[in-house]
C-alpha positions as CSV (number, residue, x, y, z in Angstrom):
1,M,124.2,91.7,98.2
2,S,123.9,90.3,101.7
3,Q,120.5,89.0,102.9
4,E,119.2,91.2,105.7
5,K,117.8,89.4,108.7
6,R,114.3,90.7,109.6
7,L,111.9,90.1,112.4
8,R,108.3,91.0,113.1
9,F,106.2,90.9,116.3
10,R,102.7,91.9,117.2
11,I,101.3,92.3,120.7
12,K,97.5,92.6,121.2
13,T,95.8,93.5,124.4
14,R,92.0,94.3,124.9
15,D,92.5,97.8,123.7
16,Q,95.8,98.1,122.0
17,E,97.9,96.5,119.4
18,I,101.6,97.1,118.8
19,E,103.3,95.7,115.7
20,L,106.9,96.2,114.8
21,E,108.9,95.0,111.8
22,G,112.4,95.6,110.6
23,D,116.0,94.7,111.1
24,F,116.3,91.6,113.5
25,E,118.6,93.2,116.1
26,Y,116.6,96.5,116.2
27,V,113.3,94.8,116.6
28,R,114.6,92.3,119.1
29,D,116.0,95.0,121.2
30,K,112.8,96.9,121.2
31,F,110.8,93.9,122.0
32,E,113.0,93.1,124.9
33,N,112.7,96.6,126.2
34,L,109.0,96.6,125.9
35,V,108.5,93.3,127.8
36,E,110.9,94.6,130.5
37,N,108.9,97.8,130.8
38,L,105.6,95.8,131.0
39,R,107.1,93.6,133.7
40,L,108.0,96.6,135.7
41,K,104.8,98.3,135.3
42,D,102.4,95.4,135.8
43,G,104.5,92.9,137.7
44,I,103.6,90.1,135.5
45,V,103.5,89.6,131.9
46,Q,101.8,86.7,130.2
47,A,103.6,85.9,126.9
48,K,102.1,83.8,124.2
49,T,104.1,83.2,121.2
50,E,102.5,82.0,118.0
51,P,102.9,82.8,114.3
52,V,101.4,86.1,113.3
53,Q,98.3,85.9,111.1
54,T,96.7,89.0,110.1
55,P,93.1,88.9,111.2
56,E,90.5,89.9,108.7
57,T,87.6,92.0,109.9
58,S,85.2,90.2,107.4
59,E,85.4,87.6,104.7
60,P,87.4,88.9,101.8
61,S,84.7,87.9,99.4
62,D,82.3,90.2,101.1
63,L,84.6,93.1,101.2
64,L,85.7,92.5,97.6
65,K,82.2,92.1,96.2
66,G,82.0,94.1,93.0
67,I,85.8,94.8,93.1
68,V,87.4,91.4,92.6
69,Q,86.1,88.1,91.1
70,F,87.9,84.8,91.3
71,S,88.4,82.3,88.5
72,G,87.7,78.6,89.0
73,E,91.4,78.2,89.9
74,G,91.2,81.0,92.6
75,R,93.0,83.6,90.6
76,P,91.6,87.2,91.4
77,Y,90.6,89.5,88.7
78,L,89.8,93.2,89.3
79,T,86.4,94.2,87.9
80,V,86.6,97.9,88.6
81,P,87.5,100.3,85.8
82,A,91.3,100.5,85.3
83,D,91.4,104.3,85.8
84,S,89.8,104.1,89.2
85,L,92.9,102.5,90.7
86,S,96.6,103.4,90.9
87,A,99.2,100.7,90.2
88,K,100.0,100.5,94.0
89,E,96.3,100.1,94.7
90,A,95.7,97.4,92.1
91,L,98.8,95.5,93.3
92,A,97.7,95.8,97.0
93,L,94.1,94.6,96.1
94,V,95.5,91.5,94.4
95,L,97.7,90.7,97.3
96,Y,94.7,91.3,99.7
97,A,92.4,89.0,97.7
98,T,95.0,86.1,97.9
99,H,96.4,87.0,101.5
100,P,98.4,85.4,103.0
101,K,99.7,83.7,99.8
102,T,102.9,85.2,98.4
103,F,103.6,86.1,94.8
104,G,106.6,87.0,92.8
105,D,106.8,90.0,90.5
106,D,106.2,87.9,87.3
107,E,103.0,86.2,88.7
108,L,101.7,89.6,89.8
109,S,102.5,91.1,86.5
110,T,100.4,88.2,84.9
111,L,97.5,88.7,87.3
112,L,97.5,92.4,86.9
113,G,97.8,92.3,83.1
114,A,94.8,89.8,82.9
115,S,92.5,92.0,84.9
116,W,93.7,95.5,85.2
117,K,96.4,96.9,82.9
118,T,99.4,95.4,81.0
119,T,102.0,95.8,83.8
120,S,105.7,94.7,83.4
121,G,107.7,93.0,86.1
122,A,109.8,96.2,86.5
123,V,106.6,98.1,87.3
124,V,105.5,95.6,89.9
125,R,108.9,95.7,91.5
126,A,108.8,99.5,91.6
127,R,105.3,99.8,93.0
128,A,106.1,97.0,95.5
129,S,109.3,98.8,96.6
130,E,107.1,102.0,97.3
131,L,104.7,100.0,99.3
132,K,107.5,98.3,101.3
133,R,109.0,101.7,102.1
134,E,105.5,102.7,103.4
135,G,105.4,99.6,105.6
136,K,102.5,98.1,103.6
137,L,104.3,95.2,102.0
138,I,106.7,92.5,103.0
139,A,109.2,91.4,100.4
140,E,111.1,88.2,101.1
141,K,113.3,86.2,98.6
142,G,111.5,87.7,95.7
143,S,108.0,87.2,96.9
144,Y,105.5,89.7,98.2
145,V,102.8,89.7,100.8
146,L,100.8,92.5,102.5
147,S,101.9,93.5,105.9
148,G,99.4,94.2,108.7
149,A,99.6,97.8,107.8
150,G,99.0,97.0,104.2
151,V,95.8,94.9,105.0
152,Q,94.5,97.9,107.2
153,W,95.2,100.3,104.4
154,V,93.3,98.2,101.8
155,T,90.3,97.5,104.2
156,G,90.3,101.0,105.6
157,E,90.9,103.2,102.5
158,V,91.3,101.5,99.2
159,I,88.2,99.3,99.3
160,P,85.9,102.0,100.9
161,G,87.1,104.5,98.2
162,L,86.2,102.1,95.4
163,K,82.9,101.2,97.0
164,K,81.9,104.9,96.6
165,T,82.7,104.9,92.9
166,I,80.9,101.7,91.9
167,P,77.1,101.7,91.5
């Protein structure tokens, strides 16, 4: 199976944010069109290229209080009842807690098995595939990390939903 070349870019202005990820040629073409349209509209575009780091709206430890605890080695453990989370949500929470570190399916299987439910590597791969299709996860060379959309989903929906259910 050939390795697909992927590209990701994010443009932020004071009141807008544009993020696009996908096939290298498609994303590059869209980026070039966008830059050209901005030049035509505004006359000048100031481009600043730097690695994309997903900003966090708050310290993860504050957001995850009562949901995730960390071991002395920094391993995340889910502390909410297992039936309060779907497998996709549990996977996303573990990835969020360790963001931007990447994990393989076996590592994620071990982390989820220790703190949530026994989860095989095949289950992790299946849920990761679903999250990737939804644009919430980036899979590269057998490792997974949340995308910007995934971080927003966890902070905007998953965590607030769990906060409502925990005393």
